[in-house]
N, CA, C and O atoms as a GROMACS GRO file, in nm:
protein
  604
    1MET      N    1   0.066  -0.102   0.003
    1MET     CA    2   0.022  -0.004   0.001
    1MET      C    3   0.115   0.144   0.005
    1MET      O    4   0.104   0.248  -0.060
    2LYS      N    5   0.200   0.104   0.102
    2LYS     CA    6   0.285   0.229   0.085
    2LYS      C    7   0.352   0.279  -0.024
    2LYS      O    8   0.363   0.402  -0.032
    3TYR      N    9   0.414   0.192  -0.131
    3TYR     CA   10   0.466   0.184  -0.245
    3TYR      C   11   0.344   0.212  -0.353
    3TYR      O   12   0.362   0.245  -0.470
    4SER      N   13   0.238   0.196  -0.302
    4SER     CA   14   0.116   0.204  -0.422
    4SER      C   15   0.118   0.384  -0.425
    4SER      O   16   0.124   0.463  -0.519
    5LEU      N   17   0.112   0.401  -0.299
    5LEU     CA   18   0.062   0.538  -0.249
    5LEU      C   19   0.170   0.658  -0.333
    5LEU      O   20   0.140   0.757  -0.399
    6LEU      N   21   0.313   0.596  -0.296
    6LEU     CA   22   0.411   0.660  -0.361
    6LEU      C   23   0.415   0.660  -0.504
    6LEU      O   24   0.450   0.766  -0.556
    7ALA      N   25   0.392   0.581  -0.564
    7ALA     CA   26   0.395   0.552  -0.731
    7ALA      C   27   0.282   0.632  -0.759
    7ALA      O   28   0.307   0.713  -0.848
    8PHE      N   29   0.154   0.638  -0.711
    8PHE     CA   30   0.069   0.732  -0.738
    8PHE      C   31   0.098   0.887  -0.720
    8PHE      O   32   0.026   0.973  -0.770
    9ALA      N   33   0.174   0.905  -0.669
    9ALA     CA   34   0.221   1.043  -0.627
    9ALA      C   35   0.307   1.124  -0.724
    9ALA      O   36   0.298   1.232  -0.782
   10PHE      N   37   0.407   1.009  -0.715
   10PHE     CA   38   0.515   1.041  -0.874
   10PHE      C   39   0.427   1.043  -1.000
   10PHE      O   40   0.469   1.131  -1.075
   11ILE      N   41   0.328   0.983  -1.049
   11ILE     CA   42   0.287   0.989  -1.161
   11ILE      C   43   0.188   1.108  -1.157
   11ILE      O   44   0.166   1.167  -1.262
   12PHE      N   45   0.122   1.151  -1.032
   12PHE     CA   46   0.046   1.285  -1.026
   12PHE      C   47   0.137   1.375  -1.059
   12PHE      O   48   0.112   1.450  -1.153
   13LEU      N   49   0.268   1.386  -0.988
   13LEU     CA   50   0.352   1.513  -0.991
   13LEU      C   51   0.427   1.518  -1.164
   13LEU      O   52   0.455   1.626  -1.216
   14ILE      N   53   0.449   1.388  -1.233
   14ILE     CA   54   0.506   1.402  -1.362
   14ILE      C   55   0.399   1.457  -1.458
   14ILE      O   56   0.410   1.529  -1.557
   15SER      N   57   0.287   1.400  -1.396
   15SER     CA   58   0.158   1.456  -1.534
   15SER      C   59   0.132   1.631  -1.494
   15SER      O   60   0.095   1.715  -1.575
   16CYS      N   61   0.155   1.649  -1.387
   16CYS     CA   62   0.168   1.809  -1.349
   16CYS      C   63   0.252   1.891  -1.429
   16CYS      O   64   0.233   2.000  -1.483
   17ALA      N   65   0.366   1.799  -1.426
   17ALA     CA   66   0.454   1.869  -1.490
   17ALA      C   67   0.464   1.887  -1.640
   17ALA      O   68   0.499   1.987  -1.701
   18ASP      N   69   0.416   1.742  -1.696
   18ASP     CA   70   0.411   1.763  -1.827
   18ASP      C   71   0.286   1.898  -1.865
   18ASP      O   72   0.311   1.970  -1.962
   19ASP      N   73   0.180   1.919  -1.799
   19ASP     CA   74   0.126   2.023  -1.844
   19ASP      C   75   0.199   2.157  -1.845
   19ASP      O   76   0.185   2.242  -1.933
   20ASP      N   77   0.282   2.168  -1.733
   20ASP     CA   78   0.407   2.314  -1.725
   20ASP      C   79   0.467   2.347  -1.860
   20ASP      O   80   0.480   2.458  -1.912
   21ASN      N   81   0.504   2.212  -1.911
   21ASN     CA   82   0.608   2.218  -2.049
   21ASN      C   83   0.527   2.303  -2.139
   21ASN      O   84   0.592   2.369  -2.220
   22ASP      N   85   0.394   2.314  -2.141
   22ASP     CA   86   0.340   2.356  -2.232
   22ASP      C   87   0.353   2.514  -2.204
   22ASP      O   88   0.337   2.592  -2.298
   23LEU      N   89   0.376   2.551  -2.099
   23LEU     CA   90   0.389   2.710  -2.092
   23LEU      C   91   0.552   2.711  -2.129
   23LEU      O   92   0.641   2.627  -2.114
   24VAL      N   93   0.549   2.860  -2.193
   24VAL     CA   94   0.670   2.879  -2.248
   24VAL      C   95   0.742   3.016  -2.153
   24VAL      O   96   0.682   3.121  -2.130
   25ASP      N   97   0.889   2.983  -2.104
   25ASP     CA   98   0.951   3.118  -2.066
   25ASP      C   99   0.993   3.184  -2.182
   25ASP      O  100   1.065   3.147  -2.275
   26TYR      N  101   0.914   3.323  -2.151
   26TYR     CA  102   0.930   3.419  -2.270
   26TYR      C  103   1.044   3.549  -2.248
   26TYR      O  104   1.069   3.641  -2.325
   27THR      N  105   1.107   3.515  -2.099
   27THR     CA  106   1.228   3.584  -2.088
   27THR      C  107   1.362   3.619  -2.170
   27THR      O  108   1.426   3.722  -2.191
   28GLU      N  109   1.369   3.518  -2.198
   28GLU     CA  110   1.500   3.556  -2.303
   28GLU      C  111   1.456   3.594  -2.456
   28GLU      O  112   1.503   3.690  -2.517
   29VAL      N  113   1.356   3.500  -2.512
   29VAL     CA  114   1.307   3.565  -2.623
   29VAL      C  115   1.264   3.720  -2.614
   29VAL      O  116   1.307   3.801  -2.696
   30ASN      N  117   1.187   3.753  -2.521
   30ASN     CA  118   1.134   3.880  -2.492
   30ASN      C  119   1.273   3.969  -2.514
   30ASN      O  120   1.284   4.061  -2.594
   31GLU      N  121   1.362   3.926  -2.435
   31GLU     CA  122   1.513   4.029  -2.443
   31GLU      C  123   1.576   4.025  -2.576
   31GLU      O  124   1.637   4.123  -2.618
   32GLN      N  125   1.563   3.919  -2.642
   32GLN     CA  126   1.644   3.927  -2.792
   32GLN      C  127   1.533   4.049  -2.858
   32GLN      O  128   1.568   4.159  -2.900
   33GLU      N  129   1.422   4.007  -2.854
   33GLU     CA  130   1.307   4.073  -2.958
   33GLU      C  131   1.361   4.234  -2.928
   33GLU      O  132   1.396   4.312  -3.016
   34ILE      N  133   1.358   4.261  -2.788
   34ILE     CA  134   1.338   4.393  -2.727
   34ILE      C  135   1.475   4.441  -2.822
   34ILE      O  136   1.453   4.504  -2.926
   35GLN      N  137   1.608   4.410  -2.784
   35GLN     CA  138   1.701   4.467  -2.821
   35GLN      C  139   1.733   4.484  -2.978
   35GLN      O  140   1.800   4.575  -3.026
   36ALA      N  141   1.676   4.388  -3.044
   36ALA     CA  142   1.638   4.401  -3.202
   36ALA      C  143   1.578   4.519  -3.230
   36ALA      O  144   1.615   4.606  -3.310
   37TYR      N  145   1.476   4.517  -3.156
   37TYR     CA  146   1.415   4.659  -3.192
   37TYR      C  147   1.440   4.783  -3.137
   37TYR      O  148   1.398   4.886  -3.191
   38ILE      N  149   1.502   4.783  -3.038
   38ILE     CA  150   1.619   4.902  -2.978
   38ILE      C  151   1.699   4.928  -3.120
   38ILE      O  152   1.670   5.024  -3.191
   39THR      N  153   1.793   4.841  -3.152
   39THR     CA  154   1.886   4.844  -3.265
   39THR      C  155   1.785   4.912  -3.428
   39THR      O  156   1.805   5.013  -3.495
   40ALA      N  157   1.699   4.822  -3.440
   40ALA     CA  158   1.636   4.880  -3.556
   40ALA      C  159   1.581   5.018  -3.558
   40ALA      O  160   1.575   5.083  -3.663
   41ASN      N  161   1.537   5.068  -3.431
   41ASN     CA  162   1.493   5.173  -3.448
   41ASN      C  163   1.585   5.284  -3.346
   41ASN      O  164   1.535   5.360  -3.264
   42ASN      N  165   1.720   5.271  -3.373
   42ASN     CA  166   1.805   5.313  -3.309
   42ASN      C  167   1.784   5.406  -3.198
   42ASN      O  168   1.802   5.528  -3.205
   43LEU      N  169   1.742   5.338  -3.092
   43LEU     CA  170   1.672   5.402  -2.969
   43LEU      C  171   1.806   5.400  -2.826
   43LEU      O  172   1.860   5.296  -2.788
   44ASP      N  173   1.833   5.523  -2.774
   44ASP     CA  174   1.922   5.499  -2.675
   44ASP      C  175   1.859   5.469  -2.562
   44ASP      O  176   1.806   5.556  -2.494
   45ALA      N  177   1.855   5.315  -2.523
   45ALA     CA  178   1.752   5.224  -2.410
   45ALA      C  179   1.841   5.218  -2.309
   45ALA      O  180   1.961   5.192  -2.318
   46THR      N  181   1.770   5.246  -2.197
   46THR     CA  182   1.861   5.227  -2.055
   46THR      C  183   1.793   5.052  -2.023
   46THR      O  184   1.686   5.026  -2.079
   47ARG      N  185   1.844   4.967  -1.957
   47ARG     CA  186   1.786   4.833  -1.933
   47ARG      C  187   1.814   4.852  -1.774
   47ARG      O  188   1.927   4.882  -1.734
   48SER      N  189   1.707   4.833  -1.687
   48SER     CA  190   1.693   4.823  -1.528
   48SER      C  191   1.727   4.668  -1.528
   48SER      O  192   1.736   4.587  -1.620
   49ASN      N  193   1.743   4.654  -1.376
   49ASN     CA  194   1.750   4.497  -1.355
   49ASN      C  195   1.702   4.391  -1.345
   49ASN      O  196   1.757   4.283  -1.327
   50SER      N  197   1.514   4.436  -1.367
   50SER     CA  198   1.424   4.387  -1.385
   50SER      C  199   1.404   4.326  -1.520
   50SER      O  200   1.339   4.221  -1.533
   51GLY      N  201   1.466   4.399  -1.635
   51GLY     CA  202   1.438   4.358  -1.766
   51GLY      C  203   1.394   4.474  -1.849
   51GLY      O  204   1.400   4.475  -1.972
   52LEU      N  205   1.339   4.595  -1.757
   52LEU     CA  206   1.235   4.676  -1.850
   52LEU      C  207   1.366   4.798  -1.934
   52LEU      O  208   1.471   4.842  -1.888
   53TYR      N  209   1.314   4.816  -2.036
   53TYR     CA  210   1.387   4.870  -2.084
   53TYR      C  211   1.307   5.017  -2.120
   53TYR      O  212   1.191   5.019  -2.162
   54TYR      N  213   1.397   5.152  -2.093
   54TYR     CA  214   1.303   5.274  -2.095
   54TYR      C  215   1.411   5.384  -2.170
   54TYR      O  216   1.533   5.372  -2.163
   55VAL      N  217   1.347   5.482  -2.236
   55VAL     CA  218   1.418   5.572  -2.306
   55VAL      C  219   1.329   5.680  -2.273
   55VAL      O  220   1.208   5.676  -2.291
   56VAL      N  221   1.420   5.814  -2.204
   56VAL     CA  222   1.378   5.947  -2.154
   56VAL      C  223   1.406   6.010  -2.261
   56VAL      O  224   1.517   5.999  -2.312
   57TYR      N  225   1.297   6.099  -2.321
   57TYR     CA  226   1.313   6.189  -2.425
   57TYR      C  227   1.337   6.312  -2.359
   57TYR      O  228   1.438   6.380  -2.380
   58GLU      N  229   1.236   6.345  -2.270
   58GLU     CA  230   1.249   6.467  -2.178
   58GLU      C  231   1.245   6.417  -2.068
   58GLU      O  232   1.155   6.337  -2.039
   59GLU      N  233   1.353   6.456  -1.974
   59GLU     CA  234   1.295   6.387  -1.826
   59GLU      C  235   1.203   6.467  -1.754
   59GLU      O  236   1.146   6.417  -1.657
   60GLY      N  237   1.174   6.607  -1.793
   60GLY     CA  238   1.052   6.696  -1.723
   60GLY      C  239   1.120   6.791  -1.621
   60GLY      O  240   1.242   6.789  -1.609
   61THR      N  241   1.050   6.865  -1.556
   61THR     CA  242   1.104   6.934  -1.474
   61THR      C  243   1.016   6.946  -1.366
   61THR      O  244   1.051   7.034  -1.288
   62GLY      N  245   0.896   6.875  -1.333
   62GLY     CA  246   0.802   6.902  -1.205
   62GLY      C  247   0.841   6.790  -1.104
   62GLY      O  248   0.959   6.768  -1.079
   63THR      N  249   0.741   6.722  -1.048
   63THR     CA  250   0.785   6.616  -0.942
   63THR      C  251   0.801   6.500  -0.989
   63THR      O  252   0.726   6.468  -1.081
   64ARG      N  253   0.892   6.412  -0.947
   64ARG     CA  254   0.907   6.264  -0.977
   64ARG      C  255   0.824   6.207  -0.905
   64ARG      O  256   0.816   6.228  -0.784
   65PRO      N  257   0.740   6.117  -0.976
   65PRO     CA  258   0.640   6.011  -0.906
   65PRO      C  259   0.700   5.871  -0.816
   65PRO      O  260   0.812   5.822  -0.833
   66THR      N  261   0.633   5.838  -0.753
   66THR     CA  262   0.674   5.703  -0.661
   66THR      C  263   0.585   5.606  -0.749
   66THR      O  264   0.500   5.626  -0.835
   67GLU      N  265   0.650   5.472  -0.681
   67GLU     CA  266   0.584   5.361  -0.721
   67GLU      C  267   0.414   5.362  -0.675
   67GLU      O  268   0.337   5.278  -0.721
   68ILE      N  269   0.374   5.463  -0.585
   68ILE     CA  270   0.246   5.435  -0.538
   68ILE      C  271   0.174   5.555  -0.581
   68ILE      O  272   0.055   5.562  -0.553
   69SER      N  273   0.237   5.666  -0.654
   69SER     CA  274   0.173   5.788  -0.684
   69SER      C  275   0.046   5.788  -0.773
   69SER      O  276   0.032   5.705  -0.863
   70ASN      N  277  -0.043   5.878  -0.746
   70ASN     CA  278  -0.161   5.896  -0.862
   70ASN      C  279  -0.104   5.979  -0.959
   70ASN      O  280  -0.035   6.070  -0.913
   71VAL      N  281  -0.115   5.970  -1.097
   71VAL     CA  282  -0.041   6.032  -1.211
   71VAL      C  283  -0.162   6.068  -1.307
   71VAL      O  284  -0.267   6.003  -1.302
   72THR      N  285  -0.144   6.172  -1.392
   72THR     CA  286  -0.218   6.146  -1.537
   72THR      C  287  -0.102   6.163  -1.641
   72THR      O  288  -0.026   6.259  -1.652
   73VAL      N  289  -0.107   6.035  -1.721
   73VAL     CA  290  -0.024   6.017  -1.828
   73VAL      C  291  -0.092   6.008  -1.950
   73VAL      O  292  -0.200   5.950  -1.943
   74ALA      N  293  -0.054   6.056  -2.073
   74ALA     CA  294  -0.097   6.007  -2.169
   74ALA      C  295  -0.029   5.929  -2.261
   74ALA      O  296   0.086   5.970  -2.278
   75TYR      N  297  -0.058   5.831  -2.327
   75TYR     CA  298   0.004   5.716  -2.397
   75TYR      C  299  -0.028   5.644  -2.516
   75TYR      O  300  -0.138   5.668  -2.566
   76THR      N  301   0.041   5.565  -2.567
   76THR     CA  302   0.009   5.518  -2.681
   76THR      C  303   0.072   5.395  -2.641
   76THR      O  304   0.188   5.397  -2.599
   77GLY      N  305  -0.004   5.268  -2.652
   77GLY     CA  306   0.056   5.114  -2.641
   77GLY      C  307   0.046   5.050  -2.750
   77GLY      O  308  -0.055   5.050  -2.821
   78TYR      N  309   0.182   4.972  -2.779
   78TYR     CA  310   0.158   4.910  -2.927
   78TYR      C  311   0.250   4.785  -2.886
   78TYR      O  312   0.332   4.782  -2.795
   79PHE      N  313   0.213   4.672  -2.983
   79PHE     CA  314   0.332   4.553  -2.997
   79PHE      C  315   0.454   4.590  -3.049
   79PHE      O  316   0.486   4.703  -3.086
   80ILE      N  317   0.513   4.502  -3.049
   80ILE     CA  318   0.657   4.521  -3.103
   80ILE      C  319   0.641   4.501  -3.235
   80ILE      O  320   0.748   4.498  -3.295
   81ASP      N  321   0.544   4.484  -3.303
   81ASP     CA  322   0.508   4.474  -3.463
   81ASP      C  323   0.434   4.644  -3.487
   81ASP      O  324   0.392   4.689  -3.593
   82GLU      N  325   0.437   4.695  -3.387
   82GLU     CA  326   0.402   4.848  -3.383
   82GLU      C  327   0.237   4.840  -3.417
   82GLU      O  328   0.190   4.943  -3.466
   83GLU      N  329   0.154   4.739  -3.397
   83GLU     CA  330   0.010   4.743  -3.412
   83GLU      C  331  -0.012   4.817  -3.256
   83GLU      O  332   0.035   4.772  -3.152
   84ILE      N  333  -0.084   4.926  -3.267
   84ILE     CA  334  -0.153   4.969  -3.162
   84ILE      C  335  -0.277   4.898  -3.072
   84ILE      O  336  -0.379   4.872  -3.137
   85PHE      N  337  -0.278   4.871  -2.955
   85PHE     CA  338  -0.352   4.813  -2.891
   85PHE      C  339  -0.464   4.887  -2.760
   85PHE      O  340  -0.563   4.842  -2.703
   86ASP      N  341  -0.390   5.020  -2.750
   86ASP     CA  342  -0.454   5.093  -2.663
   86ASP      C  343  -0.403   5.201  -2.652
   86ASP      O  344  -0.280   5.202  -2.654
   87GLU      N  345  -0.470   5.327  -2.639
   87GLU     CA  346  -0.420   5.462  -2.647
   87GLU      C  347  -0.494   5.585  -2.565
   87GLU      O  348  -0.616   5.582  -2.579
   88SER      N  349  -0.451   5.680  -2.492
   88SER     CA  350  -0.534   5.771  -2.419
   88SER      C  351  -0.551   5.871  -2.528
   88SER      O  352  -0.491   5.870  -2.635
   89ASN      N  353  -0.658   5.974  -2.481
   89ASN     CA  354  -0.652   6.106  -2.555
   89ASN      C  355  -0.542   6.160  -2.483
   89ASN      O  356  -0.488   6.103  -2.388
   90SER      N  357  -0.495   6.326  -2.551
   90SER     CA  358  -0.380   6.383  -2.516
   90SER      C  359  -0.399   6.450  -2.403
   90SER      O  360  -0.308   6.521  -2.363
   91SER      N  361  -0.509   6.442  -2.335
   91SER     CA  362  -0.527   6.507  -2.215
   91SER      C  363  -0.512   6.402  -2.116
   91SER      O  364  -0.536   6.439  -2.001
   92GLY      N  365  -0.476   6.274  -2.132
   92GLY     CA  366  -0.452   6.151  -2.066
   92GLY      C  367  -0.550   6.088  -1.969
   92GLY      O  368  -0.669   6.120  -1.970
   93VAL      N  369  -0.495   5.991  -1.875
   93VAL     CA  370  -0.580   5.922  -1.812
   93VAL      C  371  -0.509   5.930  -1.663
   93VAL      O  372  -0.388   5.948  -1.658
   94SER      N  373  -0.589   5.916  -1.537
   94SER     CA  374  -0.565   5.922  -1.419
   94SER      C  375  -0.518   5.827  -1.364
   94SER      O  376  -0.605   5.749  -1.401
   95LEU      N  377  -0.443   5.758  -1.299
   95LEU     CA  378  -0.450   5.641  -1.236
   95LEU      C  379  -0.314   5.630  -1.109
   95LEU      O  380  -0.220   5.708  -1.095
   96ASN      N  381  -0.340   5.536  -1.047
   96ASN     CA  382  -0.269   5.506  -0.937
   96ASN      C  383  -0.144   5.413  -1.000
   96ASN      O  384  -0.174   5.357  -1.105
   97LEU      N  385  -0.033   5.393  -0.960
   97LEU     CA  386   0.072   5.330  -1.020
   97LEU      C  387   0.067   5.187  -0.931
   97LEU      O  388   0.104   5.080  -0.978
   98ASN      N  389   0.018   5.203  -0.804
   98ASN     CA  390   0.008   5.064  -0.749
   98ASN      C  391  -0.086   4.991  -0.783
   98ASN      O  392  -0.125   4.895  -0.717
   99GLU      N  393  -0.139   5.031  -0.904
   99GLU     CA  394  -0.257   4.963  -0.945
   99GLU      C  395  -0.246   4.919  -1.101
   99GLU      O  396  -0.342   4.880  -1.168
  100VAL      N  397  -0.136   4.929  -1.140
  100VAL     CA  398  -0.111   4.911  -1.290
  100VAL      C  399   0.012   4.791  -1.293
  100VAL      O  400   0.065   4.750  -1.190
  101ILE      N  401   0.046   4.747  -1.422
  101ILE     CA  402   0.161   4.640  -1.435
  101ILE      C  403   0.261   4.698  -1.410
  101ILE      O  404   0.292   4.817  -1.419
  102GLU      N  405   0.337   4.570  -1.364
  102GLU     CA  406   0.479   4.586  -1.309
  102GLU      C  407   0.582   4.721  -1.378
  102GLU      O  408   0.649   4.812  -1.328
  103GLY      N  409   0.549   4.668  -1.531
  103GLY     CA  410   0.626   4.775  -1.619
  103GLY      C  411   0.636   4.934  -1.608
  103GLY      O  412   0.736   5.005  -1.621
  104TRP      N  413   0.492   4.972  -1.579
  104TRP     CA  414   0.443   5.088  -1.575
  104TRP      C  415   0.483   5.144  -1.397
  104TRP      O  416   0.504   5.258  -1.358
  105LYS      N  417   0.482   5.042  -1.336
  105LYS     CA  418   0.504   5.101  -1.190
  105LYS      C  419   0.640   5.121  -1.159
  105LYS      O  420   0.680   5.180  -1.059
  106GLU      N  421   0.719   5.064  -1.259
  106GLU     CA  422   0.875   5.084  -1.222
  106GLU      C  423   0.912   5.169  -1.338
  106GLU      O  424   1.019   5.230  -1.339
  107GLY      N  425   0.830   5.176  -1.435
  107GLY     CA  426   0.896   5.278  -1.532
  107GLY      C  427   0.881   5.426  -1.546
  107GLY      O  428   0.957   5.515  -1.585
  108ILE      N  429   0.766   5.426  -1.504
  108ILE     CA  430   0.683   5.633  -1.482
  108ILE      C  431   0.800   5.677  -1.406
  108ILE      O  432   0.888   5.736  -1.468
  109PRO      N  433   0.813   5.655  -1.282
  109PRO     CA  434   0.906   5.735  -1.195
  109PRO      C  435   1.028   5.757  -1.298
  109PRO      O  436   1.096   5.853  -1.263
  110HIS      N  437   1.064   5.706  -1.395
  110HIS     CA  438   1.187   5.748  -1.455
  110HIS      C  439   1.165   5.894  -1.514
  110HIS      O  440   1.253   5.962  -1.567
  111PHE      N  441   1.029   5.931  -1.494
  111PHE     CA  442   0.997   6.079  -1.544
  111PHE      C  443   0.965   6.174  -1.446
  111PHE      O  444   0.917   6.140  -1.338
  112LYS      N  445   0.988   6.290  -1.477
  112LYS     CA  446   0.937   6.396  -1.397
  112LYS      C  447   0.789   6.444  -1.456
  112LYS      O  448   0.750   6.399  -1.564
  113GLU      N  449   0.731   6.512  -1.402
  113GLU     CA  450   0.594   6.600  -1.453
  113GLU      C  451   0.665   6.656  -1.596
  113GLU      O  452   0.772   6.718  -1.590
  114GLY      N  453   0.603   6.631  -1.716
  114GLY     CA  454   0.637   6.741  -1.832
  114GLY      C  455   0.707   6.625  -1.905
  114GLY      O  456   0.704   6.646  -2.027
  115GLY      N  457   0.772   6.503  -1.871
  115GLY     CA  458   0.884   6.426  -1.916
  115GLY      C  459   0.776   6.335  -2.021
  115GLY      O  460   0.654   6.342  -2.033
  116ASN      N  461   0.885   6.243  -2.096
  116ASN     CA  462   0.810   6.156  -2.214
  116ASN      C  463   0.907   6.094  -2.247
  116ASN      O  464   1.023   6.130  -2.233
  117GLY      N  465   0.855   5.960  -2.308
  117GLY     CA  466   0.975   5.886  -2.346
  117GLY      C  467   0.919   5.747  -2.394
  117GLY      O  468   0.800   5.745  -2.427
  118ILE      N  469   0.995   5.628  -2.400
  118ILE     CA  470   0.915   5.501  -2.413
  118ILE      C  471   0.946   5.398  -2.325
  118ILE      O  472   1.060   5.395  -2.279
  119LEU      N  473   0.857   5.307  -2.291
  119LEU     CA  474   0.882   5.210  -2.206
  119LEU      C  475   0.852   5.057  -2.266
  119LEU      O  476   0.739   5.008  -2.274
  120LEU      N  477   0.967   4.997  -2.303
  120LEU     CA  478   0.996   4.860  -2.334
  120LEU      C  479   0.962   4.750  -2.256
  120LEU      O  480   1.060   4.701  -2.200
  121ILE      N  481   0.836   4.684  -2.230
  121ILE     CA  482   0.833   4.624  -2.125
  121ILE      C  483   0.779   4.482  -2.145
  121ILE      O  484   0.668   4.465  -2.193
  122PRO      N  485   0.881   4.352  -2.096
  122PRO     CA  486   0.874   4.243  -2.122
  122PRO      C  487   0.767   4.180  -2.088
  122PRO      O  488   0.680   4.260  -2.052
  123ALA      N  489   0.729   4.054  -2.082
  123ALA     CA  490   0.604   3.982  -2.068
  123ALA      C  491   0.590   3.985  -1.925
  123ALA      O  492   0.487   4.020  -1.867
  124HIS      N  493   0.702   3.946  -1.865
  124HIS     CA  494   0.712   3.933  -1.683
  124HIS      C  495   0.710   4.020  -1.627
  124HIS      O  496   0.721   4.008  -1.505
  125LEU      N  497   0.696   4.148  -1.683
  125LEU     CA  498   0.641   4.290  -1.612
  125LEU      C  499   0.505   4.313  -1.655
  125LEU      O  500   0.430   4.380  -1.584
  126ALA      N  501   0.464   4.259  -1.773
  126ALA     CA  502   0.329   4.282  -1.804
  126ALA      C  503   0.200   4.205  -1.766
  126ALA      O  504   0.148   4.207  -1.654
  127TYR      N  505   0.162   4.149  -1.855
  127TYR     CA  506   0.072   4.014  -1.818
  127TYR      C  507   0.081   3.882  -1.838
  127TYR      O  508  -0.007   3.800  -1.866
  128GLY      N  509   0.244   3.863  -1.815
  128GLY     CA  510   0.283   3.707  -1.836
  128GLY      C  511   0.267   3.581  -1.954
  128GLY      O  512   0.269   3.609  -2.074
  129ILE      N  513   0.257   3.488  -1.922
  129ILE     CA  514   0.229   3.398  -2.010
  129ILE      C  515   0.100   3.376  -2.059
  129ILE      O  516   0.072   3.309  -2.158
  130SER      N  517   0.004   3.448  -1.970
  130SER     CA  518  -0.134   3.434  -1.996
  130SER      C  519  -0.203   3.516  -2.039
  130SER      O  520  -0.325   3.502  -2.042
  131GLY      N  521  -0.128   3.648  -2.093
  131GLY     CA  522  -0.205   3.735  -2.149
  131GLY      C  523  -0.343   3.828  -2.092
  131GLY      O  524  -0.375   3.849  -1.975
  132SER      N  525  -0.379   3.854  -2.160
  132SER     CA  526  -0.500   3.964  -2.108
  132SER      C  527  -0.574   4.018  -2.181
  132SER      O  528  -0.519   4.118  -2.226
  133GLY      N  529  -0.693   4.002  -2.227
  133GLY     CA  530  -0.783   4.065  -2.306
  133GLY      C  531  -0.718   4.040  -2.463
  133GLY      O  532  -0.700   3.926  -2.507
  134ARG      N  533  -0.683   4.170  -2.543
  134ARG     CA  534  -0.616   4.176  -2.640
  134ARG      C  535  -0.470   4.140  -2.664
  134ARG      O  536  -0.413   4.124  -2.773
  135ILE      N  537  -0.409   4.131  -2.517
  135ILE     CA  538  -0.287   4.137  -2.491
  135ILE      C  539  -0.254   3.957  -2.495
  135ILE      O  540  -0.305   3.879  -2.414
  136PRO      N  541  -0.172   3.922  -2.593
  136PRO     CA  542  -0.158   3.785  -2.614
  136PRO      C  543  -0.057   3.747  -2.496
  136PRO      O  544  -0.008   3.843  -2.435
  137GLY      N  545  -0.017   3.607  -2.452
  137GLY     CA  546   0.067   3.560  -2.366
  137GLY      C  547   0.197   3.584  -2.402
  137GLY      O  548   0.219   3.545  -2.517
  138GLY      N  549   0.299   3.637  -2.342
  138GLY     CA  550   0.463   3.640  -2.365
  138GLY      C  551   0.444   3.769  -2.430
  138GLY      O  552   0.550   3.798  -2.484
  139ALA      N  553   0.350   3.866  -2.451
  139ALA     CA  554   0.389   3.966  -2.550
  139ALA      C  555   0.479   4.103  -2.516
  139ALA      O  556   0.448   4.141  -2.403
  140ILE      N  557   0.556   4.168  -2.563
  140ILE     CA  558   0.618   4.280  -2.527
  140ILE      C  559   0.534   4.384  -2.541
  140ILE      O  560   0.466   4.393  -2.643
  141LEU      N  561   0.528   4.470  -2.451
  141LEU     CA  562   0.454   4.608  -2.489
  141LEU      C  563   0.523   4.702  -2.475
  141LEU      O  564   0.611   4.697  -2.390
  142ILE      N  565   0.509   4.810  -2.547
  142ILE     CA  566   0.576   4.951  -2.564
  142ILE      C  567   0.490   5.066  -2.563
  142ILE      O  568   0.397   5.091  -2.640
  143TYR      N  569   0.536   5.136  -2.464
  143TYR     CA  570   0.417   5.240  -2.398
  143TYR      C  571   0.506   5.364  -2.480
  143TYR      O  572   0.627   5.372  -2.458
  144GLU      N  573   0.441   5.455  -2.571
  144GLU     CA  574   0.499   5.604  -2.546
  144GLU      C  575   0.408   5.683  -2.419
  144GLU      O  576   0.288   5.694  -2.393
  145VAL      N  577   0.523   5.727  -2.361
  145VAL     CA  578   0.425   5.785  -2.249
  145VAL      C  579   0.459   5.946  -2.238
  145VAL      O  580   0.559   5.991  -2.294
  146ASN      N  581   0.368   6.030  -2.162
  146ASN     CA  582   0.368   6.169  -2.120
  146ASN      C  583   0.326   6.186  -1.993
  146ASN      O  584   0.206   6.173  -1.967
  147LEU      N  585   0.406   6.214  -1.908
  147LEU     CA  586   0.358   6.242  -1.764
  147LEU      C  587   0.326   6.360  -1.759
  147LEU      O  588   0.412   6.448  -1.770
  148ILE      N  589   0.196   6.386  -1.740
  148ILE     CA  590   0.124   6.516  -1.746
  148ILE      C  591   0.133   6.564  -1.598
  148ILE      O  592   0.160   6.680  -1.568
  149SER      N  593   0.112   6.487  -1.526
  149SER     CA  594   0.126   6.532  -1.374
  149SER      C  595   0.122   6.414  -1.256
  149SER      O  596   0.077   6.299  -1.255
  150VAL      N  597   0.176   6.478  -1.178
  150VAL     CA  598   0.177   6.395  -1.032
  150VAL      C  599   0.083   6.442  -0.964
  150VAL      O  600   0.111   6.554  -0.920
  151ASN      N  601  -0.049   6.392  -0.927
  151ASN     CA  602  -0.162   6.420  -0.852
  151ASN      C  603  -0.150   6.398  -0.677
  151ASN      O  604  -0.247   6.421  -0.605
   0.00000   0.00000   0.00000
């Protein structure tokens, strides 16, 4: 009985592991695609320790937000093939950085009020391998952002 239980547990764990093999780790693929995009578009991007890339065109002169600030941001979000999946109007949207994807939470504080640039966000800092709505699993998200205000 003891060995039957161990055999059952082993088979169960192996079958669960096989399901996980269907999940792809996009970290290295995302890294390569982001670097190719940066090169192709001649961007002067900085990479953070988390894997976020950002380009600061204008740092801005106002207040710098923190990861929990309420901000108003005008943005355009697109995939690496430049297909737009979301955008705000020019007056922007107000949001709390504590309630957005990790790439925004980390990236927006690189700007001060009035600043703008680009965030290149790998999947693990966005919607991961599962995706969400129009965002497929493993997708790199690119945002052109304009930090209008820290509220």
